[in-house]
C-alpha positions as CSV (number, residue, x, y, z in Angstrom):
1,M,0.0,0.0,0.0
2,K,2.8,2.4,0.9
3,Y,4.5,1.6,-2.4
4,N,1.3,2.5,-4.3
5,K,1.0,5.8,-2.5
6,I,4.5,6.7,-3.6
7,L,3.7,5.8,-7.2
8,I,0.5,7.9,-7.1
9,F,2.4,10.8,-5.5
10,N,5.1,10.7,-8.2
11,F,2.5,10.5,-10.9
12,L,0.7,13.6,-9.6
13,C,4.0,15.5,-9.4
14,M,4.7,14.7,-13.0
15,V,1.3,15.8,-14.1
16,L,1.7,19.1,-12.2
17,L,5.1,19.8,-13.6
18,S,3.8,19.1,-17.1
19,L,1.0,21.6,-16.6
20,V,3.4,24.3,-15.4
21,A,5.7,23.7,-18.4
22,C,2.8,24.0,-20.8
23,Q,1.7,27.2,-19.2
24,N,5.2,28.7,-19.4
25,A,5.5,27.7,-23.1
26,A,2.1,29.2,-23.9
27,S,3.0,32.4,-22.1
28,Q,6.3,32.7,-24.0
29,E,4.6,32.0,-27.3
30,K,2.0,34.7,-26.6
31,N,4.6,37.2,-25.6
32,A,6.6,36.5,-28.8
33,A,3.6,37.0,-30.9
34,A,2.9,40.3,-29.3
35,Q,6.3,41.7,-30.0
36,P,7.2,42.9,-33.5
37,E,10.1,41.2,-35.2
38,I,13.2,43.3,-35.0
39,V,15.4,43.0,-38.1
40,A,18.9,44.4,-38.2
41,I,19.5,46.5,-41.3
42,S,23.1,46.6,-42.5
43,P,24.4,49.8,-44.1
44,P,23.8,49.7,-47.8
45,E,26.7,49.1,-50.1
46,A,27.9,52.1,-52.0
47,S,28.4,50.1,-55.1
48,K,24.7,49.3,-55.7
49,P,21.3,50.6,-54.7
50,P,19.9,48.9,-51.6
51,V,16.8,46.8,-52.3
52,A,14.6,49.2,-50.4
53,Y,15.4,52.0,-52.8
54,A,15.8,50.1,-56.1
55,A,12.4,50.8,-57.5
56,A,9.8,53.5,-57.0
57,P,6.8,52.4,-55.0
58,R,3.3,52.6,-56.4
59,L,2.2,55.7,-54.5
60,E,-0.1,57.3,-57.1
61,E,-3.2,56.9,-54.9
62,A,-1.5,58.6,-52.0
63,F,-1.0,61.9,-53.8
64,T,-3.1,64.7,-55.3
65,V,-2.4,67.8,-57.3
66,E,-2.9,69.8,-54.1
67,Y,-0.1,67.8,-52.5
68,L,2.0,68.2,-55.6
69,M,1.6,72.0,-55.4
70,G,2.6,72.2,-51.7
71,K,-0.9,73.2,-50.4
72,F,-0.5,71.5,-47.0
73,N,1.3,72.0,-43.8
74,P,4.2,69.5,-43.4
75,A,4.2,69.9,-39.7
76,E,0.7,68.4,-39.6
77,H,1.1,65.8,-42.3
78,P,1.4,62.2,-41.1
79,D,4.1,61.3,-43.7
80,F,6.5,64.0,-42.5
81,V,8.9,64.3,-39.7
82,R,11.0,67.1,-38.2
83,I,14.7,66.8,-39.1
84,A,16.8,66.3,-36.0
85,P,20.4,67.4,-35.3
86,P,23.0,66.7,-36.6
87,Y,21.2,66.2,-40.0
88,A,20.1,69.8,-40.5
89,D,21.3,73.3,-39.7
90,N,18.2,74.0,-37.5
91,N,15.3,72.0,-36.0
92,E,12.6,73.7,-38.0
93,R,13.0,71.7,-41.2
94,F,10.7,68.8,-42.3
95,L,11.0,65.9,-44.7
96,R,9.1,62.8,-45.7
97,K,9.9,59.9,-43.4
98,D,11.0,57.7,-46.2
99,A,13.4,60.3,-47.7
100,Y,14.6,61.1,-44.1
101,D,15.4,57.5,-43.3
102,A,17.4,57.2,-46.6
103,F,19.3,60.4,-45.9
104,R,20.3,59.3,-42.4
105,Q,21.9,56.1,-43.9
106,M,23.6,58.3,-46.5
107,H,24.8,60.7,-43.8
108,A,26.4,57.8,-41.8
109,A,28.1,56.4,-44.9
110,A,29.5,59.8,-45.8
111,L,30.9,60.4,-42.3
112,R,32.8,57.1,-42.6
113,D,34.4,58.6,-45.7
114,G,35.2,61.9,-44.0
115,V,32.3,63.8,-45.6
116,R,29.7,65.7,-43.6
117,L,26.3,66.3,-45.2
118,T,24.0,68.9,-43.6
119,I,20.5,69.7,-44.9
120,I,20.1,73.5,-45.2
121,S,16.7,73.5,-46.9
122,A,14.1,70.8,-47.1
123,T,10.3,70.9,-47.5
124,R,8.8,74.3,-48.4
125,N,5.0,74.4,-48.9
126,F,3.2,76.8,-51.2
127,E,3.2,79.7,-48.8
128,A,6.9,79.4,-48.0
129,Q,7.8,79.4,-51.7
130,K,5.4,82.3,-52.3
131,G,7.4,84.3,-49.7
132,I,10.7,83.6,-51.5
133,W,9.2,84.3,-55.0
134,E,7.4,87.5,-54.1
135,A,10.4,88.9,-52.2
136,K,12.4,88.6,-55.4
137,W,9.5,89.8,-57.5
138,T,9.0,93.0,-55.5
139,G,12.7,93.8,-54.9
140,A,12.5,93.1,-51.2
141,R,15.2,90.5,-51.9
142,L,17.9,91.3,-54.4
143,V,18.7,89.0,-57.3
144,D,22.3,89.2,-58.5
145,G,22.5,92.5,-56.5
146,A,19.6,94.0,-58.4
147,D,16.0,95.1,-57.4
148,L,14.1,93.4,-60.3
149,S,11.0,95.5,-59.7
150,K,13.1,98.5,-60.9
151,T,15.4,96.8,-63.5
152,I,13.0,94.5,-65.3
153,A,9.5,95.8,-65.9
154,D,8.3,93.1,-68.3
155,P,6.6,90.3,-66.2
156,R,7.8,87.5,-68.4
157,R,11.4,88.6,-68.4
158,R,11.4,89.3,-64.7
159,A,9.9,85.8,-64.0
160,L,12.6,84.2,-66.2
161,K,15.3,85.9,-64.3
162,I,13.9,84.6,-60.9
163,L,13.5,81.2,-62.5
164,E,17.2,80.8,-63.0
165,Y,17.3,79.4,-59.4
166,S,13.9,79.8,-57.7
167,S,10.6,78.0,-58.5
168,M,7.2,79.6,-58.9
169,P,4.9,78.7,-56.0
170,G,3.1,75.4,-56.8
171,T,5.9,74.1,-59.1
172,S,8.8,73.5,-56.6
173,R,10.1,70.0,-55.9
174,H,10.7,71.2,-52.4
175,H,6.9,71.1,-52.0
176,W,7.1,67.3,-52.2
177,G,9.1,66.5,-49.1
178,T,11.6,64.5,-51.3
179,D,14.1,67.2,-52.1
180,I,16.9,68.7,-50.0
181,D,19.6,71.3,-50.4
182,I,23.0,70.2,-48.9
183,N,25.7,72.2,-47.3
184,N,25.8,75.4,-49.4
185,L,23.7,77.2,-52.0
186,N,26.7,78.5,-54.0
187,D,27.9,76.5,-57.0
188,A,31.5,77.8,-56.5
189,H,31.6,76.1,-53.1
190,F,31.5,72.7,-54.7
191,L,34.4,73.4,-57.2
192,T,37.3,73.3,-54.7
193,G,38.3,71.9,-51.3
194,E,35.8,70.3,-49.0
195,G,32.9,71.3,-51.3
196,K,34.4,69.5,-54.2
197,K,35.1,66.4,-52.1
198,T,31.4,66.5,-50.9
199,Y,30.1,66.8,-54.5
200,E,32.3,64.0,-55.8
201,W,31.1,61.8,-53.0
202,L,27.5,62.5,-53.7
203,R,28.0,61.9,-57.4
204,A,29.6,58.5,-56.6
205,H,27.3,57.3,-53.8
206,A,24.0,59.2,-53.5
207,H,22.3,56.9,-56.0
208,A,22.9,54.0,-53.6
209,Y,20.5,55.7,-51.2
210,G,17.9,56.7,-53.7
211,Y,19.1,60.2,-54.3
212,C,19.6,62.0,-57.7
213,Q,20.7,65.5,-58.7
214,P,17.7,66.8,-60.7
215,Y,19.3,70.0,-61.9
216,S,22.3,68.8,-63.7
217,P,24.3,71.1,-66.2
218,Q,22.2,72.5,-69.0
219,G,22.9,71.2,-72.4
220,P,21.5,69.1,-75.3
221,E,20.1,66.5,-72.8
222,R,18.6,69.2,-70.5
223,P,18.0,72.3,-72.6
224,H,15.4,73.9,-70.3
225,G,14.9,74.6,-66.7
226,Y,16.8,75.9,-63.7
227,F,20.6,76.5,-63.8
228,E,22.7,73.6,-62.4
229,E,22.4,73.1,-58.6
230,K,25.1,70.9,-57.2
231,W,23.5,71.2,-53.8
232,H,20.0,70.0,-54.7
233,W,19.3,66.2,-54.3
234,S,16.0,64.4,-54.7
235,Y,14.7,61.1,-53.2
236,L,13.7,59.2,-56.4
237,P,11.5,56.3,-55.0
238,V,8.9,59.0,-54.2
239,A,9.9,61.9,-56.4
240,R,9.5,59.8,-59.6
241,T,5.9,59.1,-58.8
242,L,5.3,62.8,-58.2
243,T,7.0,63.7,-61.4
244,R,4.7,61.3,-63.2
245,L,1.7,63.0,-61.6
246,A,3.0,66.4,-62.8
247,Q,3.4,65.0,-66.3
248,E,-0.2,63.8,-66.2
249,Q,-2.1,66.5,-64.3
250,L,-0.2,69.7,-63.6
251,Q,-1.0,72.5,-66.0
252,D,0.3,76.1,-66.3
253,E,-3.2,77.4,-65.8
254,L,-3.2,76.0,-62.3
255,I,-0.1,78.1,-61.4
256,T,-1.9,81.0,-59.7
257,G,-2.1,82.9,-56.4
258,F,1.1,85.0,-56.3
259,K,2.6,88.0,-58.0
260,G,3.9,87.2,-61.5
261,A,1.8,84.1,-61.9
262,E,0.4,85.5,-65.2
263,A,3.7,84.7,-66.8
264,A,3.5,81.0,-66.3
265,P,1.6,80.0,-69.4
266,S,3.7,82.0,-71.8
267,I,6.9,80.5,-70.3
268,G,5.7,76.9,-70.2
269,V,6.7,76.5,-66.6
270,V,5.5,72.9,-66.2
271,A,7.1,71.5,-69.3
272,K,10.4,73.5,-69.1
273,Y,11.0,73.8,-65.3
274,V,9.0,71.1,-63.4
275,L,9.8,68.5,-66.1
276,G,13.0,70.0,-67.3
277,I,15.3,67.9,-65.1
278,N,18.2,65.5,-65.3
279,Q,17.1,62.5,-67.4
280,E,18.5,60.2,-64.7
281,C,15.8,61.5,-62.3
282,L,12.8,61.1,-64.7
283,P,10.3,58.2,-64.3
284,A,11.0,55.1,-66.3
285,Q,9.0,54.9,-69.6
286,E,6.2,52.4,-69.3
């Protein structure tokens, strides 16, 4: 009888231990399911585009002409984020999250090669661009040392002068949250010393992070548009989608709401400036 009691006791202990083990396993499985999988992302190789940036996502349904023309507040838009130090020269700049993530990886890679990239201009909505344009239009801001309201009376000619480097409100790539200006807004800065080293690094490696220089030198392949801007870089996985939207839906007649807007149709701003970019940055032909 005593032996039977021992057997029964051992059996009950085994059953109890099995129940505790099952509960622990179930609890671990539940906790694992509740936690998102954390995947380590290695820095992308400079020699080839990372998979994440190799092709433009299908984002057409996410965008409207209003977005294209910068008629929103990036500080309140769910796809935008404030740029943190040390990536920008101040903490009041915004960028799309996808473009920002790619820039941070590019920033880290550049630092490893002794190059520091600092964003000095990012998203500018319609109102911000209007402020820049109208300051130049009225003479409040000089252009090449001149008050254009006094030196160029003809609206079309005055607009063309401003368009050498500044976009009409509603037509700027800076509306999109994909485009940034890096380090300096003077072309001469990138011809020597640290500026030259920075530009050469960007030319060699920016494509690996999804970035392209939209305003390349003017010539047979880019006869129209803004003068070359070595500082201006665009995040193509999103910008190509927006360029395609501009090809399909943006019209000169929509460019209104600021001083000098009447010159847009006679200049052909959409065809020559919005779409007059480096062919490497254009959407692929379907």
